[in-house]
N, C-alpha and C positions, 0 to 999 in steps of 0.2 A: 284499299286496302289491295287488292288486287295487285296493282302495281307497286306497290311498296312487296309484298310477296316474294313476286316475280324478280323486282333489281335483286333480294337477298338471296333465291336462288341461281341467280346466276354469280354473284360474287362468291357464293359458296363451292363455283365448281373449281376456283381457284385453289390451287395446293395449298398448304399451307405454309411451305419454306419461302413461298415467293410475299411474304407478308412482313415489313419493318412495320411496326405500332411506335409512331412514331408521333402521329396526328392526336390532342387535347381534345377534351371534351368542347371547350371553347375553341379551337380550331375549328371544331364542326360548325357551331354555329360560325362564326365568324368569316371563315373558310370555305363553305360550301352551302349556307344557308341550311339549315340541322338545328330544328327548334329540340328544346326537351321533350316534348310530348311524341317527337317523329323521333327524336331518340332511343325512348325507351318505345315506340312500336315493334323500331326495326332490331333492336335489341330481341326484345320476345320472340319475332322472327327468328333470330339465329346469328345476328350479325356478331362476327367477331369483334374482340376485345380482350382486354388484359386490364387488369387493375379491376377498382368499384368507387362504386361514387362518382364524386366528382372527382375522381382523378383514373380515370378511363382514361385509357388512350388504344388509336384503331388502325391500321392499315391506312395512306391517304390515298391509293388508290382503290380502296373498298369503296370509298367513301365521295370520291370521285368518279366513282361508276352507279354509283347509288343517286348519287347527283342529276349526273344526263340524262339517267332514264324515267326522271320523274320531275325535271324540266325544275329543280331551284333554283331559288334565287343567288347566284356567287358568282365570284368572281370569277373563274372560267366562263359561266356559262356568258355573262355580260362580257366577254370580251368575242365571243364566239358569235354574237348576234351583233357587232360591229362587223364583221365575218361580210355580210350582205353588202354592205358599200361596194363590192369588190366586185359580185353581178350583179353584170348589168342587160340593160334586153339583150338577150344571144345574137336577135337578129340582125342588127344595126352594127353590131362594132365591126370595123375592118383590120382592125389595127391598136394592142397595148402596149406600151412602157413604161416602167417602171422606174424608180429613182427609189434605191437602195439606200440606205444608214447602216454602216457597218459600223463600230467601233469594240473594241477589246481592251486587256488592262495585262500584267504580266501574270502570272499564276502562281509565283513563288518571289513577289518581291523580299529584297533583301541579298537577295543571292550574290556570288563574284562576280564580276563580270558584265559588259553590257544586255541585257537581252538579245538575244539571234530569233525574232519573230522570219517569217518565213509563210507567202498565200497559198492556198492552192495555184493551183496548174491552169484554174479556171480565169480564178484573179488576177495571174500576177503582173499583167499588163495594166493592170487598173487599180492597184493597192499600193500604197507608197505605206508598208510592213512601219515605217519607225515615229508616225503620228498617233499612231492606236485611235484613229479614228477617219474616214475617209465615206464617200458617195460617187454613185455610180449608176447609170442607166443601161435596164436588160429589157429586151426582147420579151413577151411572154407566148407562152405555147399557143394559138389563135385559129387554126384549124377550125372550121363550121362543116362540123358531117354528124350523120344520123346514121347508126352503124345497121344495115340490113341483116339478112343470113350471116352465121352463123352467131350474131351475137348476141341473140337473144336468150341465150341457153349460158352464158354467163350472167345476163340481169338474172333468171331464175337460179343459177349457186348463190348469187348477192344473197339475193332476198330470204333466204335461209340461214345468214350468218348476223348476228347482231351484232354493234360494235363493242368492245369493251379497253378500253386499257390496260396493258400488262405489259410485263418488264419481259425485254428481251428477250431471253431466256425463252420462255413463252412463245414468244414471236414468233421464234425459230424453230418453234416443234408443233413439224403440222399436225401432227397424230393428237397435241391437246382440239384445237379448230377442229379435228374429224369428229371428238369425240363429244364435243362439248357446244362445235355453234360456234361458240368466241371468237373476236378476229379484232385486232388491230391493222389501218391500212397496208401493214406491209404483212403480214401472214396470211389478208384476207387477199390479195393484191402476188403475193406466191402462188397460193394455191388457183387463183383464177388464171392465172400465165397458164396454169397446169394444165388445169381443164381447157382451154385453148385449145394448146397443142395437141393437146389430145382427142381433140373435135375437129383437128385438120385448119383452125385459125392460126395464123401468121402470128404470133404475139412476143412481147417480153414486158420485162420490166422495164421503169426509168424512175430515177431519183432527186428531189431536189426539194424543193421548198411551195409548199400551197401560199400562194401572199393572200395572205385576209386581213387587210389595209385595216389598223397600221402596224399591223404585227404578222412575222413570217412565225409559220410553222415546218416544221424537216414532215416529209411529205413521200409517200411509194404509192405511184400506180400502174398503168400498165399502157402501152401503146401498142396498135394493134394495124397492120397492115392496110393499108386504105389505099386505092386506086396508085398502087406502086408507091406508097411514101405513109411513113409513121406518124401516126394520130395519136394524141392522147383520151384514153379512153380509160373511167375511172364508177362504173356505175356502183359499187360499194358504198365509195363515199360521198356521189348524189343524191344517194336515196337515205344515209346517214344523215346529210346536211337538211333534208327535207322533213328527217324526223325530228330532228332539233329545232325546225320552224327556222331554218337559217335561209331557207332557197324556198321559192315556189316549184312543189313539184311537178306541176303540171310546164313550166316555163322550160326547168333542167331535167328530164328525165330520167332515167339511167340509163338509155341509150345514147345518147348525146354528149357529142367529146365538152370536156367542161373549160371553153375558152379565156385565157385573160386573167385566169388565177393559177399559174402551176410556171414556177421557173425553175428547167431545167437544167441540173449539173453533171449528172450520171443515165449512163444507161445499164445499170444494176439494183438491186435493192439497197447499197447501200448507203451511207450517208458522210458527204462531204466533205471532210476537214476545213473549211475556209481560213483560218488561219495556224502556225504550230510554231511553238519557244520550244526549240532546242532539241524536236523532235514528238514533241507533247500535246497535243489538240488540244488548245485554246477556248472559254468559255466565246460568246460571242453576244453581240446585243444587235439585233435586224430590224430595222424599221422600214417603212414604203410607203410611196407616197405613187398612187397610181397617175396615168394621164391617159387619157384616151381618143 
C-alpha cells in the first residue's frame, strides 16, 4: 500500500490542466496491467478520473507513471526490459555500431502533387527520401569513463529526483522540477547541466536517441569535459534504469559513462526531426540492430 500511495501522491503533483482523460478502464487493464482490485485501491487513494463505474476514464500519463512506479506487467515495461540487451559488459566493449531501420509515410495522404520529403542534415547523405524506408549504420558514443570530482555532486542531485513522464510544457518548466522533484530526461539534464556549470564543471546537453534494441527512444543526456574531450554522462537515467531493474546498478553506476547506447544527433536539448514533409515533421518508425 505504501508504494501505491506514493505513486498516486506523485501523480497528484501534476497540474490538472496537463491531463487528457483518454484511457478507459479496459485500457488500464490491457495496456497498463492494472486489474480491478488495483484500480479500486488507486481510486480510493485519489487517482484522478472522469466518469463513473465501468465508464471511468484516466489520463494515460498518470497510468504510465503509476505502472512504472509499481513495476506492473505492461507493454511499456516489457519493452523496457528488452533494453537490457543493449547493456553489455562495460569493461570489454571497444566499439559499437548500430544498424538503424528508418521508415515513414505521408502524413497527409491524398494531397495535391507529389510528396516533398526531406531528411535532416544529419541524414541527408544516408537517406533516399523517395523510398519511405531505408537502413544505415551509425557509431554510438563509446568512451569508457569513471567520473571523479566534482561529478559526485551531480550524482547527489540526480538522486534527489524521481523519473516521471510529463508533457513537454512541464519538461521545459524547471520551477515544476524544483517544487516536486519530478523530472523526465529532458528536464533532469537541463537542471543537472545548470548545477554543473554553477560548480565549475564544463557540461552541456546532447540529444538524439537511446538505442534500446530493438526500439529507439528519443533522449536527452549530459556531456562533460573529461581530459579535454566531451564524454556522455547520464547519472539520472542510469539510476532510473537500475530502479526499474533494466540494468545492474553495480555494473552501471551513475558515475560511469553510458557506453554504446546513445546515438547523438544534436548538441542541445531539442529533438531532431529526421524526416520533413513540406516543412512539417513526419512521424517515423525506428528499429535498431546492434553489432558489438
